[in-house]
C-alpha positions as CSV (number, residue, x, y, z in Angstrom):
1,M,81.3,49.7,52.9
2,D,78.9,47.6,50.9
3,A,79.6,46.1,47.4
4,V,77.6,45.4,44.3
5,V,78.9,42.8,41.9
6,I,77.7,43.1,38.3
7,A,77.6,39.5,37.0
8,G,75.0,39.8,34.3
9,G,75.1,39.5,30.5
10,R,76.3,36.8,28.1
11,V,79.7,36.5,26.4
12,P,80.3,36.2,22.7
13,P,80.0,32.7,21.2
14,A,83.7,32.3,20.5
15,L,84.6,33.0,24.2
16,A,81.7,30.8,25.4
17,R,83.1,27.9,23.4
18,I,86.6,27.9,24.9
19,A,85.4,28.8,28.4
20,G,82.6,26.2,28.4
21,H,79.9,28.7,29.6
22,S,78.2,31.8,28.4
23,V,78.0,33.4,31.9
24,K,81.3,34.9,33.0
25,G,80.6,34.3,36.6
26,L,80.6,30.5,36.0
27,F,84.0,30.5,34.2
28,Q,86.2,28.1,36.0
29,F,89.7,29.2,37.0
30,G,91.5,26.6,39.0
31,E,89.3,25.1,41.6
32,A,86.8,27.9,41.8
33,T,84.3,29.7,39.5
34,Q,84.8,33.3,38.8
35,I,81.9,34.4,41.0
36,V,83.4,32.5,43.9
37,R,86.8,34.1,43.4
38,V,85.4,37.6,43.3
39,L,83.2,37.1,46.4
40,R,86.0,35.6,48.4
41,A,88.2,38.6,47.5
42,L,85.5,41.0,48.5
43,E,85.0,39.2,51.8
44,Q,88.8,39.4,52.4
45,S,88.8,43.2,51.6
46,G,86.5,43.9,54.6
47,V,83.3,44.9,52.9
48,E,80.2,44.4,55.1
49,R,77.5,43.4,52.7
50,I,77.5,42.2,49.0
51,A,74.7,42.2,46.4
52,V,75.2,40.0,43.3
53,V,73.2,41.0,40.3
54,G,73.1,38.4,37.5
55,S,71.5,35.3,36.0
56,E,69.5,33.0,38.1
57,L,72.1,30.3,37.1
58,L,74.5,32.1,39.5
59,L,72.2,31.8,42.4
60,H,73.1,28.1,42.9
61,A,76.8,28.9,42.6
62,L,77.0,31.4,45.4
63,P,79.3,30.2,48.2
64,P,78.7,30.6,52.0
65,L,80.4,33.7,53.2
66,G,81.1,35.4,56.5
67,V,79.4,38.6,55.3
68,E,75.8,39.2,54.3
69,L,75.0,38.2,50.7
70,Q,72.1,39.3,48.6
71,F,71.0,38.5,45.1
72,A,69.1,40.3,42.4
73,V,68.1,39.1,38.9
74,E,69.9,41.0,36.1
75,G,68.3,43.5,33.8
76,D,69.3,44.5,30.2
77,E,72.4,46.6,30.8
78,P,75.2,47.1,33.3
79,V,74.1,50.4,34.9
80,E,70.6,49.2,35.4
81,N,72.1,46.1,37.1
82,L,74.1,48.4,39.3
83,W,71.0,50.2,40.4
84,R,69.2,46.9,41.1
85,G,72.1,46.0,43.4
86,V,71.8,49.4,45.2
87,E,68.0,48.9,45.7
88,R,68.6,45.3,46.9
89,L,70.9,46.6,49.6
90,E,68.5,49.5,50.4
91,L,71.3,52.1,50.3
92,S,70.5,55.7,51.0
93,A,71.5,58.6,48.6
94,Q,74.4,59.7,50.8
95,Q,76.1,56.3,51.0
96,Q,79.1,55.2,49.0
97,F,79.3,51.6,47.7
98,L,81.9,49.6,45.9
99,H,81.1,48.5,42.3
100,C,82.9,45.4,41.2
101,A,82.8,43.5,37.9
102,V,82.7,39.7,37.9
103,D,85.3,39.1,35.2
104,L,88.4,39.8,37.3
105,P,90.3,36.5,37.6
106,M,93.4,38.1,39.2
107,L,91.4,39.9,41.9
108,T,92.6,39.8,45.5
109,G,91.3,41.0,48.8
110,E,94.5,42.9,49.3
111,A,94.1,44.8,46.0
112,L,90.5,45.7,46.8
113,G,91.4,46.8,50.3
114,A,94.1,49.1,49.0
115,F,91.7,50.7,46.5
116,I,89.0,51.2,49.2
117,A,91.6,52.7,51.6
118,S,92.7,55.2,48.9
119,A,89.1,56.5,48.4
120,S,88.0,59.9,49.8
121,P,84.8,59.6,51.9
122,H,83.8,62.9,50.3
123,A,84.0,61.7,46.7
124,D,80.9,61.1,44.6
125,A,82.8,58.8,42.3
126,V,86.2,57.1,42.7
127,V,87.6,55.6,39.5
128,G,90.8,53.6,39.3
129,W,93.6,53.9,36.7
130,T,96.5,51.4,36.6
131,P,99.7,52.7,35.1
132,E,100.7,50.8,32.0
133,Q,104.1,50.0,33.4
134,A,102.7,48.5,36.6
135,F,100.2,46.4,34.6
136,V,102.9,45.0,32.2
137,Q,105.2,44.3,35.2
138,A,102.4,42.3,36.9
139,F,101.1,40.5,33.8
140,P,103.9,40.3,31.2
141,N,102.7,39.6,27.7
142,A,99.1,40.0,28.7
143,P,96.6,41.6,26.3
144,Y,95.4,45.0,27.3
145,Q,94.1,48.4,26.1
146,A,95.7,51.5,27.5
147,L,94.6,55.2,27.2
148,Q,97.0,58.1,26.9
149,F,96.7,61.0,29.3
150,V,99.1,63.8,30.2
151,E,100.0,61.8,33.3
152,G,100.9,58.8,31.2
153,R,99.3,55.7,29.8
154,F,96.7,53.9,32.0
155,I,94.4,50.9,31.9
156,S,91.0,51.6,33.5
157,A,90.0,49.5,36.5
158,S,86.8,47.5,36.6
159,V,86.2,48.5,40.2
160,S,84.9,51.9,41.3
161,I,83.3,53.5,44.3
162,L,80.1,55.5,43.8
163,R,77.8,57.6,45.9
164,V,74.2,56.5,45.5
165,G,72.9,60.0,44.9
166,F,75.5,60.6,42.1
167,L,74.5,57.4,40.4
168,E,70.8,58.2,40.5
169,S,71.4,61.8,39.2
170,H,73.6,60.7,36.2
171,L,72.2,57.4,35.1
172,P,71.8,58.3,31.4
173,L,75.4,59.6,31.1
174,L,76.8,56.6,33.0
175,R,74.9,54.2,30.8
176,R,76.4,55.8,27.7
177,L,79.9,55.8,29.2
178,A,79.6,52.1,30.3
179,R,78.8,51.1,26.7
180,A,81.6,53.1,25.3
181,R,84.4,52.6,27.8
182,K,86.5,50.1,25.8
183,S,86.8,52.5,22.8
184,A,88.5,55.9,23.0
185,P,86.6,57.4,20.0
186,K,83.3,56.2,21.5
187,V,84.2,57.7,24.9
188,A,85.1,61.0,23.1
189,L,81.7,61.1,21.2
190,T,79.9,60.4,24.5
191,L,81.7,63.3,26.2
192,V,80.7,65.6,23.3
193,G,77.1,64.6,23.8
194,A,77.3,65.0,27.6
195,F,78.6,68.6,27.3
196,Q,76.4,69.7,24.4
197,H,75.5,72.9,26.3
198,H,79.2,73.7,26.5
199,L,80.1,72.2,23.1
200,I,82.4,75.0,21.9
201,T,84.0,76.0,25.2
202,T,84.3,72.5,26.7
203,G,83.0,69.6,24.7
204,L,85.1,69.9,21.5
205,P,88.4,71.0,23.2
206,L,88.0,68.3,25.8
207,T,87.5,65.7,23.0
208,A,90.4,66.9,21.0
209,R,92.7,66.7,24.0
210,F,91.5,63.2,24.9
211,L,92.0,61.8,21.4
212,T,95.5,63.3,21.1
213,G,96.6,62.2,24.6
214,R,96.8,65.8,25.9
215,L,94.0,65.5,28.4
216,A,95.0,65.4,32.1
217,L,93.0,63.3,34.5
218,G,93.3,66.2,36.9
219,Q,91.4,68.3,34.4
220,V,88.7,65.6,34.3
221,E,88.2,66.0,38.1
222,Q,87.9,69.7,37.7
223,L,85.4,69.4,34.9
224,A,83.3,67.0,36.8
225,R,83.0,69.5,39.7
226,R,82.2,72.4,37.3
227,L,79.8,70.6,34.9
228,L,78.3,67.8,37.0
229,N,78.6,69.4,40.4
230,A,80.3,66.1,41.4
231,H,83.5,65.3,43.4
232,L,85.3,62.9,41.1
233,Q,88.5,61.2,42.4
234,C,90.9,59.6,40.0
235,V,93.2,57.0,41.7
236,L,96.3,56.8,39.5
237,D,97.9,53.9,41.2
238,A,95.1,51.3,41.2
239,P,96.5,47.8,41.6
240,P,96.9,45.8,38.3
241,E,94.6,43.1,39.7
242,L,91.7,45.5,39.4
243,A,92.3,46.2,35.7
244,Y,92.7,42.7,34.3
245,D,89.3,41.7,33.0
246,V,88.1,39.0,30.5
247,D,86.5,40.4,27.4
248,D,87.7,37.9,24.7
249,E,89.5,34.6,24.1
250,S,93.0,36.1,24.5
251,D,92.1,37.5,27.9
252,Y,90.7,34.2,29.0
253,R,93.6,32.1,27.7
254,Y,96.2,34.4,29.4
255,A,94.4,34.3,32.7
256,Q,94.2,30.5,32.7
257,M,97.9,30.3,31.9
258,R,98.9,32.8,34.4
259,L,96.8,31.4,37.3
260,R,98.1,27.8,36.5
261,A,101.6,29.1,36.5
262,H,101.1,31.0,39.8
263,A,99.7,27.8,41.4
264,C,102.7,25.8,40.3
265,P,106.1,27.3,41.1
266,T,107.9,25.2,38.4
267,A,105.4,26.3,35.8
268,D,105.7,29.9,37.0
269,A,109.5,29.9,36.5
270,H,109.0,28.4,33.0
271,Y,106.3,31.0,32.1
272,A,108.5,33.9,33.2
273,S,111.4,32.7,31.1
């Protein structure tokens, strides 16, 4: 499987000040930048080719790898960048590929490999959900945002597997969901808009269940098949390393502390206490 790393965009000024850079891929964690950490994890996971989409500043930071590495200059928004990566790799409509964000400081090849292994080769989209309990156990006292579903509370993973044809067919909806994904009310409004032709029978009831925590992820899979003619797979045990991303200063500070503690057993024991 090939992978597309979305490494574009700029961070808010407050985060840039403490991180020392406005480009997430150039954040330094330990001895490696974030882009290097992610690419090494992808290489260890067994992917065959990688396309990085981002600022030209990243081009000089790309490490030598044992897999083919391509680069594409970023566009204006995440889903457009995803498509640029697909085009750079010249993927066909029937192929699946791994989408990976760059702001995953805890990422490991083992976690990525487990997610890839759980994906159905027949799925048009595979999305990961990490159980809240597993996330808290892996990263105690970490900041996070969880969503309530019938199956429990979950944190969305910043890694997914998509079929190229599905991405191409649903670019407008995916763009809206990408912009809204951190906010439950915004996701709900996006769903209402997406199902406007089924507003009374599907859109409004779906939104009400989502906002009150009565929506089952299994129902989302069924709706995707019925309304989008797509095979959606929800992985409900995605590794926590796929769900810890850096959006603000608290995320950054925790990741720095956690990774320093992990690198130093004495500090790790002190941190856990």
